C-alpha positions in Angstrom: -7.6 47.3 53.4 -5.7 47.7 50.1 -7.6 48.0 46.9 -8.0 44.8 44.9 -6.8 44.9 41.3 -9.5 44.0 38.7 -9.4 40.4 37.8 -9.6 39.2 34.2 -11.7 36.2 35.5 -15.3 36.7 36.5 -18.2 34.3 37.2 -20.6 34.1 34.3 -24.3 33.3 34.7 -26.3 32.3 31.6 -30.1 32.5 31.5 -32.7 32.0 28.9 -34.8 35.2 29.0 -34.6 36.1 32.7 -31.1 37.4 33.2 -32.2 41.0 33.9 -34.8 39.9 36.4 -32.3 37.8 38.3 -29.6 40.5 38.2 -32.0 43.0 39.6 -33.1 40.6 42.4 -29.5 39.8 43.4 -28.5 43.5 43.4 -31.6 44.4 45.5 -30.9 41.7 48.1 -27.1 41.9 48.6 -25.5 45.0 50.1 -22.7 46.8 48.2 -24.2 45.6 44.9 -25.0 47.6 41.7 -25.4 47.3 38.0 -22.4 48.5 36.1 -23.1 47.8 32.4 -26.0 46.5 30.3 -25.8 45.6 26.6 -29.0 44.5 24.8 -29.7 42.5 21.7 -31.1 44.7 18.9 -33.4 43.8 16.1 -30.5 42.1 14.2 -30.3 39.4 17.0 -29.3 36.8 17.5 -31.2 37.1 20.8 -34.7 38.5 21.3 -34.6 42.3 20.9 -34.1 44.0 24.3 -32.9 40.9 26.0 -29.5 41.0 27.7 -26.6 40.4 25.4 -24.2 41.0 28.3 -24.4 42.6 31.7 -21.8 43.3 34.4 -22.9 43.9 37.9 -21.2 44.0 41.3 -22.5 41.5 43.9 -21.2 42.4 47.3 -18.5 44.3 45.5 -17.5 41.3 43.4 -17.9 41.5 39.6 -20.4 39.0 37.9 -21.3 38.8 34.2 -24.7 37.5 32.9 -26.5 37.1 29.7 -29.6 35.7 28.0 -28.6 32.9 25.7 -30.1 33.2 22.2 -29.9 29.4 22.0 -32.8 27.3 23.3 -31.8 24.9 26.0 -33.6 22.2 28.0 -33.2 24.5 31.1 -33.9 28.2 31.8 -30.8 28.7 34.0 -27.7 26.7 33.4 -27.1 24.2 36.2 -23.4 25.0 36.0 -21.1 28.0 36.6 -18.9 29.4 33.9 -15.8 31.5 34.3 -15.4 34.3 31.7 -11.7 35.1 31.1 -10.7 38.4 29.5 -7.5 37.9 27.4 -5.1 40.6 26.2 -4.2 39.0 22.9 -5.1 36.2 20.4 -1.9 34.4 21.5 -3.2 34.3 25.1 -6.5 32.9 23.9 -4.7 30.3 21.8 -2.4 29.3 24.7 -5.4 28.8 27.1 -7.4 26.9 24.4 -4.5 24.6 23.9 -3.7 24.0 27.5 -7.1 23.6 29.1 -8.2 20.4 27.3 -4.9 18.8 28.2 -5.2 19.8 31.8 -8.8 18.5 32.0 -7.9 15.0 30.7 -5.4 14.3 33.5 
């Protein structure tokens, strides 16, 4: 099977304080999974020191991002799924930001 090129689009899971616990559970249960990168909030915040600012892990070989939101919500895990898009330039970000609201209203 040919290698798959890295995608600039990844599923993004947002938690409120339990991202690392969830990530470790998923990685322990699903074969071909591992933690790739972990960034933590420091004492300067805005999240609780030591909580996950951003983490990248492979789940069954597929990349997934997660974080602990520093904002208090009425839920501990968002009931939706977000897609995190890595853009190569400010122009690309601007183009997506302008096009997506128009596409969502049709």
